[in-house]
TORKOL-4160 file (C-alpha; in steps of 0.2 Angstrom, whole numbers, padded with zeros to 4 digits, m for minus):
487
<pt num="1" X="0000" Y="0001" Z="0001"/>
<pt num="2" X="0014" Y="0012" Z="0005"/>
<pt num="3" X="0022" Y="0007" Z="m0011"/>
<pt num="4" X="0008" Y="0010" Z="m0021"/>
<pt num="5" X="0007" Y="0027" Z="m0013"/>
<pt num="6" X="0024" Y="0035" Z="m0017"/>
<pt num="7" X="0024" Y="0029" Z="m0033"/>
<pt num="8" X="0008" Y="0031" Z="m0038"/>
<pt num="9" X="m0002" Y="0044" Z="m0030"/>
<pt num="10" X="0011" Y="0055" Z="m0026"/>
<pt num="11" X="0019" Y="0055" Z="m0044"/>
<pt num="12" X="0000" Y="0059" Z="m0052"/>
<pt num="13" X="m0002" Y="0070" Z="m0036"/>
<pt num="14" X="0014" Y="0079" Z="m0041"/>
<pt num="15" X="0011" Y="0079" Z="m0060"/>
<pt num="16" X="m0004" Y="0090" Z="m0059"/>
<pt num="17" X="0001" Y="0104" Z="m0045"/>
<pt num="18" X="0013" Y="0107" Z="m0057"/>
<pt num="19" X="0001" Y="0107" Z="m0071"/>
<pt num="20" X="m0011" Y="0119" Z="m0060"/>
<pt num="21" X="0006" Y="0134" Z="m0052"/>
<pt num="22" X="0012" Y="0134" Z="m0073"/>
<pt num="23" X="m0010" Y="0139" Z="m0078"/>
<pt num="24" X="m0006" Y="0152" Z="m0065"/>
<pt num="25" X="0008" Y="0163" Z="m0073"/>
<pt num="26" X="0005" Y="0178" Z="m0079"/>
<pt num="27" X="0005" Y="0190" Z="m0094"/>
<pt num="28" X="0009" Y="0173" Z="m0103"/>
<pt num="29" X="0029" Y="0175" Z="m0097"/>
<pt num="30" X="0035" Y="0161" Z="m0083"/>
<pt num="31" X="0030" Y="0168" Z="m0065"/>
<pt num="32" X="0020" Y="0159" Z="m0057"/>
<pt num="33" X="0007" Y="0166" Z="m0043"/>
<pt num="34" X="0005" Y="0149" Z="m0036"/>
<pt num="35" X="0018" Y="0133" Z="m0038"/>
<pt num="36" X="0009" Y="0120" Z="m0026"/>
<pt num="37" X="0023" Y="0109" Z="m0031"/>
<pt num="38" X="0031" Y="0115" Z="m0018"/>
<pt num="39" X="0022" Y="0108" Z="m0006"/>
<pt num="40" X="0020" Y="0092" Z="m0013"/>
<pt num="41" X="0036" Y="0088" Z="m0016"/>
<pt num="42" X="0039" Y="0087" Z="0003"/>
<pt num="43" X="0026" Y="0079" Z="0007"/>
<pt num="44" X="0032" Y="0066" Z="m0004"/>
<pt num="45" X="0049" Y="0067" Z="m0002"/>
<pt num="46" X="0043" Y="0065" Z="0018"/>
<pt num="47" X="0030" Y="0052" Z="0018"/>
<pt num="48" X="0046" Y="0042" Z="0008"/>
<pt num="49" X="0059" Y="0043" Z="0027"/>
<pt num="50" X="0052" Y="0027" Z="0031"/>
<pt num="51" X="0059" Y="0015" Z="0017"/>
<pt num="52" X="0077" Y="0011" Z="0015"/>
<pt num="53" X="0093" Y="0022" Z="0004"/>
<pt num="54" X="0091" Y="0017" Z="m0011"/>
<pt num="55" X="0072" Y="0017" Z="m0008"/>
<pt num="56" X="0074" Y="0036" Z="m0005"/>
<pt num="57" X="0084" Y="0036" Z="m0020"/>
<pt num="58" X="0072" Y="0030" Z="m0033"/>
<pt num="59" X="0059" Y="0043" Z="m0027"/>
<pt num="60" X="0068" Y="0058" Z="m0028"/>
<pt num="61" X="0076" Y="0051" Z="m0047"/>
<pt num="62" X="0053" Y="0050" Z="m0049"/>
<pt num="63" X="0052" Y="0068" Z="m0046"/>
<pt num="64" X="0065" Y="0074" Z="m0054"/>
<pt num="65" X="0058" Y="0063" Z="m0071"/>
<pt num="66" X="0038" Y="0069" Z="m0066"/>
<pt num="67" X="0044" Y="0085" Z="m0063"/>
<pt num="68" X="0051" Y="0085" Z="m0080"/>
<pt num="69" X="0041" Y="0079" Z="m0090"/>
<pt num="70" X="0027" Y="0089" Z="m0082"/>
<pt num="71" X="0035" Y="0105" Z="m0085"/>
<pt num="72" X="0041" Y="0099" Z="m0105"/>
<pt num="73" X="0020" Y="0094" Z="m0109"/>
<pt num="74" X="0017" Y="0112" Z="m0104"/>
<pt num="75" X="0027" Y="0122" Z="m0113"/>
<pt num="76" X="0042" Y="0124" Z="m0102"/>
<pt num="77" X="0059" Y="0123" Z="m0114"/>
<pt num="78" X="0071" Y="0110" Z="m0114"/>
<pt num="79" X="0086" Y="0120" Z="m0104"/>
<pt num="80" X="0070" Y="0126" Z="m0092"/>
<pt num="81" X="0062" Y="0110" Z="m0089"/>
<pt num="82" X="0079" Y="0103" Z="m0086"/>
<pt num="83" X="0084" Y="0115" Z="m0072"/>
<pt num="84" X="0065" Y="0117" Z="m0065"/>
<pt num="85" X="0072" Y="0096" Z="m0059"/>
<pt num="86" X="0087" Y="0103" Z="m0052"/>
<pt num="87" X="0077" Y="0117" Z="m0041"/>
<pt num="88" X="0059" Y="0108" Z="m0037"/>
<pt num="89" X="0073" Y="0092" Z="m0031"/>
<pt num="90" X="0084" Y="0105" Z="m0020"/>
<pt num="91" X="0069" Y="0114" Z="m0013"/>
<pt num="92" X="0061" Y="0095" Z="m0008"/>
<pt num="93" X="0077" Y="0087" Z="m0002"/>
<pt num="94" X="0083" Y="0103" Z="0006"/>
<pt num="95" X="0067" Y="0106" Z="0016"/>
<pt num="96" X="0064" Y="0088" Z="0023"/>
<pt num="97" X="0082" Y="0085" Z="0029"/>
<pt num="98" X="0077" Y="0101" Z="0040"/>
<pt num="99" X="0063" Y="0096" Z="0047"/>
<pt num="100" X="0069" Y="0081" Z="0050"/>
<pt num="101" X="0083" Y="0082" Z="0057"/>
<pt num="102" X="0084" Y="0074" Z="0072"/>
<pt num="103" X="0067" Y="0071" Z="0075"/>
<pt num="104" X="0059" Y="0053" Z="0073"/>
<pt num="105" X="0041" Y="0061" Z="0068"/>
<pt num="106" X="0037" Y="0080" Z="0061"/>
<pt num="107" X="0024" Y="0087" Z="0066"/>
<pt num="108" X="0012" Y="0101" Z="0070"/>
<pt num="109" X="0009" Y="0104" Z="0088"/>
<pt num="110" X="0015" Y="0119" Z="0092"/>
<pt num="111" X="0024" Y="0135" Z="0089"/>
<pt num="112" X="0041" Y="0127" Z="0093"/>
<pt num="113" X="0033" Y="0116" Z="0078"/>
<pt num="114" X="0028" Y="0131" Z="0068"/>
<pt num="115" X="0044" Y="0137" Z="0069"/>
<pt num="116" X="0057" Y="0124" Z="0064"/>
<pt num="117" X="0042" Y="0122" Z="0050"/>
<pt num="118" X="0046" Y="0142" Z="0042"/>
<pt num="119" X="0065" Y="0136" Z="0045"/>
<pt num="120" X="0068" Y="0123" Z="0036"/>
<pt num="121" X="0054" Y="0129" Z="0023"/>
<pt num="122" X="0065" Y="0145" Z="0020"/>
<pt num="123" X="0082" Y="0137" Z="0017"/>
<pt num="124" X="0074" Y="0126" Z="0008"/>
<pt num="125" X="0065" Y="0140" Z="m0005"/>
<pt num="126" X="0078" Y="0151" Z="m0004"/>
<pt num="127" X="0091" Y="0137" Z="m0011"/>
<pt num="128" X="0080" Y="0132" Z="m0026"/>
<pt num="129" X="0076" Y="0153" Z="m0025"/>
<pt num="130" X="0097" Y="0153" Z="m0031"/>
<pt num="131" X="0097" Y="0140" Z="m0043"/>
<pt num="132" X="0080" Y="0149" Z="m0053"/>
<pt num="133" X="0089" Y="0166" Z="m0051"/>
<pt num="134" X="0107" Y="0158" Z="m0062"/>
<pt num="135" X="0094" Y="0153" Z="m0072"/>
<pt num="136" X="0082" Y="0168" Z="m0075"/>
<pt num="137" X="0097" Y="0179" Z="m0074"/>
<pt num="138" X="0109" Y="0172" Z="m0085"/>
<pt num="139" X="0098" Y="0165" Z="m0099"/>
<pt num="140" X="0083" Y="0178" Z="m0101"/>
<pt num="141" X="0093" Y="0194" Z="m0091"/>
<pt num="142" X="0079" Y="0196" Z="m0079"/>
<pt num="143" X="0085" Y="0206" Z="m0062"/>
<pt num="144" X="0092" Y="0195" Z="m0050"/>
<pt num="145" X="0080" Y="0202" Z="m0033"/>
<pt num="146" X="0066" Y="0205" Z="m0039"/>
<pt num="147" X="0068" Y="0188" Z="m0046"/>
<pt num="148" X="0070" Y="0176" Z="m0029"/>
<pt num="149" X="0058" Y="0187" Z="m0022"/>
<pt num="150" X="0047" Y="0181" Z="m0032"/>
<pt num="151" X="0053" Y="0161" Z="m0033"/>
<pt num="152" X="0054" Y="0163" Z="m0013"/>
<pt num="153" X="0040" Y="0170" Z="m0007"/>
<pt num="154" X="0030" Y="0163" Z="m0023"/>
<pt num="155" X="0039" Y="0143" Z="m0018"/>
<pt num="156" X="0041" Y="0146" Z="0003"/>
<pt num="157" X="0021" Y="0154" Z="0005"/>
<pt num="158" X="0013" Y="0140" Z="m0006"/>
<pt num="159" X="0024" Y="0126" Z="0002"/>
<pt num="160" X="0022" Y="0134" Z="0019"/>
<pt num="161" X="0004" Y="0134" Z="0018"/>
<pt num="162" X="0001" Y="0115" Z="0009"/>
<pt num="163" X="0011" Y="0110" Z="0023"/>
<pt num="164" X="0005" Y="0114" Z="0037"/>
<pt num="165" X="m0014" Y="0109" Z="0028"/>
<pt num="166" X="m0004" Y="0091" Z="0027"/>
<pt num="167" X="0003" Y="0092" Z="0046"/>
<pt num="168" X="m0012" Y="0099" Z="0055"/>
<pt num="169" X="m0023" Y="0086" Z="0046"/>
<pt num="170" X="m0009" Y="0071" Z="0051"/>
<pt num="171" X="m0010" Y="0077" Z="0071"/>
<pt num="172" X="m0019" Y="0065" Z="0083"/>
<pt num="173" X="m0037" Y="0069" Z="0084"/>
<pt num="174" X="m0044" Y="0079" Z="0098"/>
<pt num="175" X="m0057" Y="0080" Z="0105"/>
<pt num="176" X="m0072" Y="0087" Z="0092"/>
<pt num="177" X="m0081" Y="0103" Z="0101"/>
<pt num="178" X="m0097" Y="0101" Z="0106"/>
<pt num="179" X="m0107" Y="0117" Z="0096"/>
<pt num="180" X="m0122" Y="0125" Z="0100"/>
<pt num="181" X="m0134" Y="0137" Z="0095"/>
<pt num="182" X="m0127" Y="0151" Z="0101"/>
<pt num="183" X="m0109" Y="0146" Z="0095"/>
<pt num="184" X="m0118" Y="0140" Z="0077"/>
<pt num="185" X="m0123" Y="0157" Z="0074"/>
<pt num="186" X="m0104" Y="0163" Z="0077"/>
<pt num="187" X="m0097" Y="0153" Z="0067"/>
<pt num="188" X="m0109" Y="0159" Z="0053"/>
<pt num="189" X="m0110" Y="0177" Z="0057"/>
<pt num="190" X="m0087" Y="0177" Z="0059"/>
<pt num="191" X="m0089" Y="0167" Z="0039"/>
<pt num="192" X="m0100" Y="0181" Z="0034"/>
<pt num="193" X="m0089" Y="0193" Z="0040"/>
<pt num="194" X="m0074" Y="0185" Z="0033"/>
<pt num="195" X="m0084" Y="0183" Z="0013"/>
<pt num="196" X="m0088" Y="0202" Z="0014"/>
<pt num="197" X="m0071" Y="0208" Z="0022"/>
<pt num="198" X="m0059" Y="0197" Z="0009"/>
<pt num="199" X="m0073" Y="0201" Z="m0007"/>
<pt num="200" X="m0072" Y="0221" Z="m0001"/>
<pt num="201" X="m0053" Y="0222" Z="m0001"/>
<pt num="202" X="m0046" Y="0207" Z="m0015"/>
<pt num="203" X="m0059" Y="0213" Z="m0029"/>
<pt num="204" X="m0070" Y="0228" Z="m0025"/>
<pt num="205" X="m0058" Y="0241" Z="m0019"/>
<pt num="206" X="m0043" Y="0234" Z="m0032"/>
<pt num="207" X="m0031" Y="0244" Z="m0032"/>
<pt num="208" X="m0030" Y="0253" Z="m0015"/>
<pt num="209" X="m0018" Y="0250" Z="m0001"/>
<pt num="210" X="m0031" Y="0243" Z="0010"/>
<pt num="211" X="m0026" Y="0220" Z="0009"/>
<pt num="212" X="m0021" Y="0224" Z="0030"/>
<pt num="213" X="m0039" Y="0225" Z="0033"/>
<pt num="214" X="m0041" Y="0206" Z="0031"/>
<pt num="215" X="m0026" Y="0204" Z="0045"/>
<pt num="216" X="m0041" Y="0207" Z="0060"/>
<pt num="217" X="m0052" Y="0195" Z="0054"/>
<pt num="218" X="m0037" Y="0182" Z="0051"/>
<pt num="219" X="m0029" Y="0186" Z="0067"/>
<pt num="220" X="m0051" Y="0181" Z="0075"/>
<pt num="221" X="m0052" Y="0167" Z="0068"/>
<pt num="222" X="m0033" Y="0159" Z="0073"/>
<pt num="223" X="m0038" Y="0163" Z="0092"/>
<pt num="224" X="m0053" Y="0158" Z="0092"/>
<pt num="225" X="m0056" Y="0142" Z="0083"/>
<pt num="226" X="m0042" Y="0125" Z="0082"/>
<pt num="227" X="m0027" Y="0127" Z="0070"/>
<pt num="228" X="m0038" Y="0112" Z="0057"/>
<pt num="229" X="m0048" Y="0127" Z="0056"/>
<pt num="230" X="m0036" Y="0139" Z="0053"/>
<pt num="231" X="m0028" Y="0130" Z="0038"/>
<pt num="232" X="m0046" Y="0125" Z="0029"/>
<pt num="233" X="m0048" Y="0147" Z="0031"/>
<pt num="234" X="m0030" Y="0151" Z="0025"/>
<pt num="235" X="m0034" Y="0137" Z="0009"/>
<pt num="236" X="m0050" Y="0147" Z="0006"/>
<pt num="237" X="m0043" Y="0165" Z="0010"/>
<pt num="238" X="m0027" Y="0157" Z="0000"/>
<pt num="239" X="m0037" Y="0155" Z="m0017"/>
<pt num="240" X="m0046" Y="0169" Z="m0018"/>
<pt num="241" X="m0033" Y="0180" Z="m0018"/>
<pt num="242" X="m0024" Y="0171" Z="m0032"/>
<pt num="243" X="m0039" Y="0172" Z="m0045"/>
<pt num="244" X="m0044" Y="0189" Z="m0039"/>
<pt num="245" X="m0026" Y="0194" Z="m0045"/>
<pt num="246" X="m0026" Y="0182" Z="m0059"/>
<pt num="247" X="m0042" Y="0193" Z="m0062"/>
<pt num="248" X="m0033" Y="0208" Z="m0065"/>
<pt num="249" X="m0041" Y="0212" Z="m0046"/>
<pt num="250" X="m0035" Y="0210" Z="m0031"/>
<pt num="251" X="m0016" Y="0219" Z="m0031"/>
<pt num="252" X="m0015" Y="0230" Z="m0046"/>
<pt num="253" X="0001" Y="0234" Z="m0051"/>
<pt num="254" X="0010" Y="0239" Z="m0066"/>
<pt num="255" X="0021" Y="0226" Z="m0066"/>
<pt num="256" X="0016" Y="0208" Z="m0067"/>
<pt num="257" X="0029" Y="0201" Z="m0055"/>
<pt num="258" X="0026" Y="0215" Z="m0044"/>
<pt num="259" X="0009" Y="0210" Z="m0044"/>
<pt num="260" X="0012" Y="0195" Z="m0042"/>
<pt num="261" X="0028" Y="0196" Z="m0027"/>
<pt num="262" X="0011" Y="0207" Z="m0017"/>
<pt num="263" X="m0003" Y="0193" Z="m0017"/>
<pt num="264" X="0012" Y="0181" Z="m0015"/>
<pt num="265" X="0017" Y="0190" Z="m0001"/>
<pt num="266" X="m0001" Y="0194" Z="0007"/>
<pt num="267" X="m0003" Y="0173" Z="0007"/>
<pt num="268" X="0013" Y="0169" Z="0015"/>
<pt num="269" X="0008" Y="0183" Z="0032"/>
<pt num="270" X="m0009" Y="0179" Z="0033"/>
<pt num="271" X="m0001" Y="0159" Z="0034"/>
<pt num="272" X="0014" Y="0169" Z="0047"/>
<pt num="273" X="0000" Y="0178" Z="0054"/>
<pt num="274" X="m0016" Y="0165" Z="0056"/>
<pt num="275" X="m0002" Y="0148" Z="0059"/>
<pt num="276" X="0007" Y="0156" Z="0073"/>
<pt num="277" X="m0008" Y="0162" Z="0084"/>
<pt num="278" X="m0020" Y="0148" Z="0081"/>
<pt num="279" X="m0003" Y="0135" Z="0087"/>
<pt num="280" X="m0001" Y="0148" Z="0104"/>
<pt num="281" X="m0019" Y="0149" Z="0106"/>
<pt num="282" X="m0019" Y="0126" Z="0103"/>
<pt num="283" X="m0004" Y="0123" Z="0115"/>
<pt num="284" X="m0011" Y="0137" Z="0128"/>
<pt num="285" X="m0027" Y="0123" Z="0130"/>
<pt num="286" X="m0016" Y="0108" Z="0126"/>
<pt num="287" X="m0009" Y="0114" Z="0141"/>
<pt num="288" X="m0023" Y="0117" Z="0152"/>
<pt num="289" X="m0030" Y="0099" Z="0148"/>
<pt num="290" X="m0016" Y="0093" Z="0155"/>
<pt num="291" X="m0011" Y="0102" Z="0172"/>
<pt num="292" X="m0032" Y="0098" Z="0176"/>
<pt num="293" X="m0028" Y="0078" Z="0171"/>
<pt num="294" X="m0013" Y="0076" Z="0184"/>
<pt num="295" X="m0024" Y="0090" Z="0195"/>
<pt num="296" X="m0036" Y="0075" Z="0196"/>
<pt num="297" X="m0023" Y="0060" Z="0195"/>
<pt num="298" X="m0016" Y="0071" Z="0211"/>
<pt num="299" X="m0032" Y="0071" Z="0219"/>
<pt num="300" X="m0040" Y="0054" Z="0213"/>
<pt num="301" X="m0022" Y="0049" Z="0221"/>
<pt num="302" X="m0026" Y="0059" Z="0239"/>
<pt num="303" X="m0040" Y="0050" Z="0242"/>
<pt num="304" X="m0040" Y="0032" Z="0234"/>
<pt num="305" X="m0032" Y="0015" Z="0236"/>
<pt num="306" X="m0016" Y="0015" Z="0221"/>
<pt num="307" X="m0018" Y="m0003" Z="0218"/>
<pt num="308" X="m0039" Y="m0008" Z="0220"/>
<pt num="309" X="m0045" Y="0012" Z="0217"/>
<pt num="310" X="m0055" Y="0010" Z="0233"/>
<pt num="311" X="m0058" Y="0023" Z="0243"/>
<pt num="312" X="m0041" Y="0027" Z="0255"/>
<pt num="313" X="m0045" Y="0028" Z="0273"/>
<pt num="314" X="m0043" Y="0048" Z="0272"/>
<pt num="315" X="m0058" Y="0047" Z="0263"/>
<pt num="316" X="m0065" Y="0035" Z="0269"/>
<pt num="317" X="m0065" Y="0047" Z="0287"/>
<pt num="318" X="m0072" Y="0061" Z="0279"/>
<pt num="319" X="m0087" Y="0050" Z="0271"/>
<pt num="320" X="m0093" Y="0042" Z="0286"/>
<pt num="321" X="m0091" Y="0060" Z="0296"/>
<pt num="322" X="m0104" Y="0068" Z="0281"/>
<pt num="323" X="m0114" Y="0055" Z="0286"/>
<pt num="324" X="m0114" Y="0053" Z="0305"/>
<pt num="325" X="m0116" Y="0075" Z="0300"/>
<pt num="326" X="m0132" Y="0069" Z="0294"/>
<pt num="327" X="m0136" Y="0059" Z="0309"/>
<pt num="328" X="m0134" Y="0074" Z="0321"/>
<pt num="329" X="m0145" Y="0085" Z="0308"/>
<pt num="330" X="m0159" Y="0072" Z="0308"/>
<pt num="331" X="m0157" Y="0070" Z="0290"/>
<pt num="332" X="m0153" Y="0051" Z="0291"/>
<pt num="333" X="m0161" Y="0041" Z="0307"/>
<pt num="334" X="m0141" Y="0031" Z="0307"/>
<pt num="335" X="m0126" Y="0022" Z="0300"/>
<pt num="336" X="m0119" Y="0006" Z="0296"/>
<pt num="337" X="m0103" Y="m0001" Z="0295"/>
<pt num="338" X="m0093" Y="m0015" Z="0291"/>
<pt num="339" X="m0077" Y="m0018" Z="0294"/>
<pt num="340" X="m0068" Y="m0037" Z="0284"/>
<pt num="341" X="m0052" Y="m0042" Z="0288"/>
<pt num="342" X="m0044" Y="m0056" Z="0277"/>
<pt num="343" X="m0040" Y="m0074" Z="0284"/>
<pt num="344" X="m0025" Y="m0080" Z="0277"/>
<pt num="345" X="m0019" Y="m0069" Z="0263"/>
<pt num="346" X="m0003" Y="m0068" Z="0272"/>
<pt num="347" X="m0001" Y="m0087" Z="0264"/>
<pt num="348" X="m0005" Y="m0077" Z="0245"/>
<pt num="349" X="0011" Y="m0067" Z="0249"/>
<pt num="350" X="0022" Y="m0081" Z="0257"/>
<pt num="351" X="0017" Y="m0092" Z="0242"/>
<pt num="352" X="0016" Y="m0084" Z="0227"/>
<pt num="353" X="0022" Y="m0069" Z="0232"/>
<pt num="354" X="0015" Y="m0050" Z="0233"/>
<pt num="355" X="0011" Y="m0047" Z="0214"/>
<pt num="356" X="m0001" Y="m0063" Z="0215"/>
<pt num="357" X="m0005" Y="m0056" Z="0232"/>
<pt num="358" X="m0011" Y="m0039" Z="0225"/>
<pt num="359" X="m0021" Y="m0049" Z="0210"/>
<pt num="360" X="m0031" Y="m0058" Z="0224"/>
<pt num="361" X="m0033" Y="m0038" Z="0234"/>
<pt num="362" X="m0039" Y="m0033" Z="0216"/>
<pt num="363" X="m0050" Y="m0047" Z="0217"/>
<pt num="364" X="m0059" Y="m0046" Z="0235"/>
<pt num="365" X="m0062" Y="m0025" Z="0229"/>
<pt num="366" X="m0071" Y="m0031" Z="0213"/>
<pt num="367" X="m0084" Y="m0045" Z="0222"/>
<pt num="368" X="m0084" Y="m0031" Z="0240"/>
<pt num="369" X="m0092" Y="m0015" Z="0226"/>
<pt num="370" X="m0102" Y="m0029" Z="0218"/>
<pt num="371" X="m0111" Y="m0034" Z="0233"/>
<pt num="372" X="m0114" Y="m0014" Z="0237"/>
<pt num="373" X="m0126" Y="m0001" Z="0234"/>
<pt num="374" X="m0121" Y="0012" Z="0221"/>
<pt num="375" X="m0123" Y="0026" Z="0236"/>
<pt num="376" X="m0115" Y="0014" Z="0248"/>
<pt num="377" X="m0096" Y="0017" Z="0251"/>
<pt num="378" X="m0080" Y="0002" Z="0250"/>
<pt num="379" X="m0061" Y="0005" Z="0257"/>
<pt num="380" X="m0046" Y="m0002" Z="0257"/>
<pt num="381" X="m0040" Y="0005" Z="0274"/>
<pt num="382" X="m0024" Y="m0005" Z="0275"/>
<pt num="383" X="m0014" Y="m0020" Z="0268"/>
<pt num="384" X="m0028" Y="m0033" Z="0268"/>
<pt num="385" X="m0040" Y="m0022" Z="0277"/>
<pt num="386" X="m0056" Y="m0015" Z="0271"/>
<pt num="387" X="m0074" Y="m0007" Z="0275"/>
<pt num="388" X="m0089" Y="m0002" Z="0269"/>
<pt num="389" X="m0102" Y="0013" Z="0273"/>
<pt num="390" X="m0118" Y="0012" Z="0273"/>
<pt num="391" X="m0127" Y="0029" Z="0272"/>
<pt num="392" X="m0142" Y="0026" Z="0270"/>
<pt num="393" X="m0143" Y="0007" Z="0277"/>
<pt num="394" X="m0144" Y="0008" Z="0297"/>
<pt num="395" X="m0155" Y="m0010" Z="0301"/>
<pt num="396" X="m0143" Y="m0019" Z="0307"/>
<pt num="397" X="m0152" Y="m0036" Z="0301"/>
<pt num="398" X="m0149" Y="m0027" Z="0285"/>
<pt num="399" X="m0132" Y="m0023" Z="0289"/>
<pt num="400" X="m0131" Y="m0043" Z="0293"/>
<pt num="401" X="m0138" Y="m0047" Z="0275"/>
<pt num="402" X="m0127" Y="m0037" Z="0267"/>
<pt num="403" X="m0108" Y="m0044" Z="0281"/>
<pt num="404" X="m0113" Y="m0061" Z="0278"/>
<pt num="405" X="m0114" Y="m0059" Z="0256"/>
<pt num="406" X="m0098" Y="m0053" Z="0258"/>
<pt num="407" X="m0092" Y="m0067" Z="0268"/>
<pt num="408" X="m0099" Y="m0080" Z="0253"/>
<pt num="409" X="m0092" Y="m0069" Z="0241"/>
<pt num="410" X="m0073" Y="m0068" Z="0245"/>
<pt num="411" X="m0076" Y="m0086" Z="0249"/>
<pt num="412" X="m0075" Y="m0091" Z="0233"/>
<pt num="413" X="m0062" Y="m0096" Z="0223"/>
<pt num="414" X="m0051" Y="m0084" Z="0217"/>
<pt num="415" X="m0038" Y="m0089" Z="0201"/>
<pt num="416" X="m0021" Y="m0081" Z="0199"/>
<pt num="417" X="m0013" Y="m0077" Z="0182"/>
<pt num="418" X="0000" Y="m0091" Z="0185"/>
<pt num="419" X="m0014" Y="m0102" Z="0184"/>
<pt num="420" X="m0018" Y="m0107" Z="0200"/>
<pt num="421" X="m0031" Y="m0107" Z="0211"/>
<pt num="422" X="m0032" Y="m0099" Z="0230"/>
<pt num="423" X="m0048" Y="m0106" Z="0240"/>
<pt num="424" X="m0040" Y="m0104" Z="0257"/>
<pt num="425" X="m0047" Y="m0085" Z="0259"/>
<pt num="426" X="m0059" Y="m0081" Z="0271"/>
<pt num="427" X="m0063" Y="m0065" Z="0281"/>
<pt num="428" X="m0068" Y="m0060" Z="0298"/>
<pt num="429" X="m0082" Y="m0046" Z="0299"/>
<pt num="430" X="m0088" Y="m0034" Z="0309"/>
<pt num="431" X="m0103" Y="m0024" Z="0310"/>
<pt num="432" X="m0110" Y="m0008" Z="0320"/>
<pt num="433" X="m0124" Y="0004" Z="0316"/>
<pt num="434" X="m0125" Y="0023" Z="0327"/>
<pt num="435" X="m0140" Y="0032" Z="0331"/>
<pt num="436" X="m0132" Y="0045" Z="0343"/>
<pt num="437" X="m0118" Y="0057" Z="0344"/>
<pt num="438" X="m0100" Y="0049" Z="0339"/>
<pt num="439" X="m0087" Y="0053" Z="0326"/>
<pt num="440" X="m0081" Y="0042" Z="0313"/>
<pt num="441" X="m0063" Y="0035" Z="0320"/>
<pt num="442" X="m0075" Y="0032" Z="0337"/>
<pt num="443" X="m0087" Y="0023" Z="0324"/>
<pt num="444" X="m0072" Y="0015" Z="0317"/>
<pt num="445" X="m0061" Y="0007" Z="0334"/>
<pt num="446" X="m0081" Y="m0002" Z="0339"/>
<pt num="447" X="m0081" Y="m0009" Z="0322"/>
<pt num="448" X="m0062" Y="m0017" Z="0321"/>
<pt num="449" X="m0066" Y="m0023" Z="0341"/>
<pt num="450" X="m0080" Y="m0032" Z="0333"/>
<pt num="451" X="m0071" Y="m0038" Z="0319"/>
<pt num="452" X="m0057" Y="m0046" Z="0333"/>
<pt num="453" X="m0070" Y="m0052" Z="0340"/>
<pt num="454" X="m0076" Y="m0063" Z="0326"/>
<pt num="455" X="m0055" Y="m0065" Z="0320"/>
<pt num="456" X="m0057" Y="m0075" Z="0340"/>
<pt num="457" X="m0070" Y="m0083" Z="0341"/>
<pt num="458" X="m0063" Y="m0095" Z="0323"/>
<pt num="459" X="m0062" Y="m0083" Z="0311"/>
<pt num="460" X="m0072" Y="m0084" Z="0295"/>
<pt num="461" X="m0089" Y="m0076" Z="0303"/>
<pt num="462" X="m0100" Y="m0061" Z="0308"/>
<pt num="463" X="m0099" Y="m0050" Z="0322"/>
<pt num="464" X="m0114" Y="m0038" Z="0326"/>
<pt num="465" X="m0114" Y="m0027" Z="0340"/>
<pt num="466" X="m0135" Y="m0027" Z="0341"/>
<pt num="467" X="m0135" Y="m0014" Z="0352"/>
<pt num="468" X="m0123" Y="m0003" Z="0343"/>
<pt num="469" X="m0127" Y="0016" Z="0351"/>
<pt num="470" X="m0137" Y="0010" Z="0369"/>
<pt num="471" X="m0119" Y="0000" Z="0375"/>
<pt num="472" X="m0108" Y="m0014" Z="0366"/>
<pt num="473" X="m0114" Y="m0031" Z="0370"/>
<pt num="474" X="m0105" Y="m0039" Z="0356"/>
<pt num="475" X="m0113" Y="m0054" Z="0348"/>
<pt num="476" X="m0105" Y="m0067" Z="0335"/>
<pt num="477" X="m0115" Y="m0072" Z="0317"/>
<pt num="478" X="m0113" Y="m0089" Z="0315"/>
<pt num="479" X="m0114" Y="m0091" Z="0292"/>
<pt num="480" X="m0134" Y="m0092" Z="0287"/>
<pt num="481" X="m0133" Y="m0103" Z="0272"/>
<pt num="482" X="m0120" Y="m0117" Z="0267"/>
<pt num="483" X="m0100" Y="m0112" Z="0265"/>
<pt num="484" X="m0097" Y="m0115" Z="0248"/>
<pt num="485" X="m0085" Y="m0133" Z="0245"/>
<pt num="486" X="m0066" Y="m0130" Z="0248"/>
<pt num="487" X="m0057" Y="m0142" Z="0237"/>
C-alpha cells in the first residue's frame, strides 16, 4: 500500500500540481503566481523517509522525472524544464532534511514546530530560488533581486501553507468541540464577515492599499478556532487572493512581477500570522487540559487506594463524618459500617509472591464493590483490611445480610495469573450501626473491635453489635447459608 502511494499516487498528484502551478502564470510569461508542487514534493519525500536508502533515492529520481516531463508538456523549453528539475529537487530535499533533522516524526502541534517548519521551508525555498535566479538572470537577463524574491516568496508561501495543512490533518485527533445554537450562529457570523471583508478588500477595492485589513478577522479565526479550522481558512483565503489577482483584481500594479510578489507576500503573511496564533492557542488549550488531568489524578491518588482504586482511609473517614453529621442534623436515621479483614491472605504472598497478592486484593475489591449499593462506599484501609460505609442502611438485620453476602462472596476461589487457584481465603467481619452522637474514629474503632472479636471466635464469621449506640454487647453470627465447598 505504501509503495503504491509513493510510486503511483504521489507522482500523479505532483504532475497535477505542476500543471496547476503553470496555469497560474501571469501575462503569458514564466512567472507563476502559485506553485503547489513545492508542497507536494516535500510531502512526497517526507512520506518516503520511512523507506530504505535506495527506495528514497528512487523516489527522488521519480520526482525529478515527473517534474521534467510535466514542465516540458506544459510548454517549458527543454533547458528550462531541466533547470526546474534541479530547482524542485533541491527545494524538497533541503526542506525535508532540515525538518527531519534529529526527529523521529515531523509534526505541527505547537509554535516551536511551526518555527522549525518556517526555517526549513525558508532554507529550501531560498536554495531553490538561488538556482532559479541564476538561470533567469543568465539566460533571460531577468533582474536578480526581483526574480529571487518572486521564486522565494511564491514557493515559500505555497510550501508553508500546503505543509501546514497536511501536518495539521495528520495530528492525532482531539476531542471534537461541542457546538450549540450560539456557536453555530457565531460561526455563521464570522464566516459572513470574513467573506465580506475579503470580497471588499481583494475585489471591490482593487488598487487601494488596504489589504492589511484582512489580517484583523484572520486573527480572530486564529484565536477562536483550532489549527485545523485555521488551515482550512488559509486555504480558502489563499485561493481567493490568487483568483482575484489572476482576474486583474486584488493587487493592481503596472509590473506583472510586482503584482505576483504582492499577492504571494499577502498569502505568506496570512499564513505566518494565523498559524502562529492558532498554534499558541492550541498549545495553551492542551497545557490547560494536561494540568487539569494531572490535578484530577493527584486528587484521586490523594483520596483513593493506588492499587484497588477504592477510597482510602482519609476519604472513608471524611464520608463517615459526613454521614454522622446528617444523623445529627436529623437528615438520616443512622449509619451502618462493616469492617472486614481477610483471613489467610499472608499465605498468598508467602506462596506465590506479592504480585499475586495484589491480584487477590484486586479481586476482593471488585467483589466488595459488586455486593454493595451505589450509594455505599467501599474502602481499603490498609494491607488486607477493608470497610464498607452504608449511610442509608442502619437496620442491623439488613447490614447482617450484606455482611454475610460479603463473607460468602469472598470465600469463592480466586484464579491467579499463574493458573493456580487459591481457595483458602476467608474474611472476619465486624458490623456496627450508630444512631446517636459519635465521631468517625470512634465508630471505626468499634467496628475494628468487633472484627477482632470475630477472629478470636474462629475467623470466617460475622460479629455484630446489636445494641450499637446503646452500649457495647458484641455477638457472633454463624453463617446463615451453606459454606462454599473448599477443594
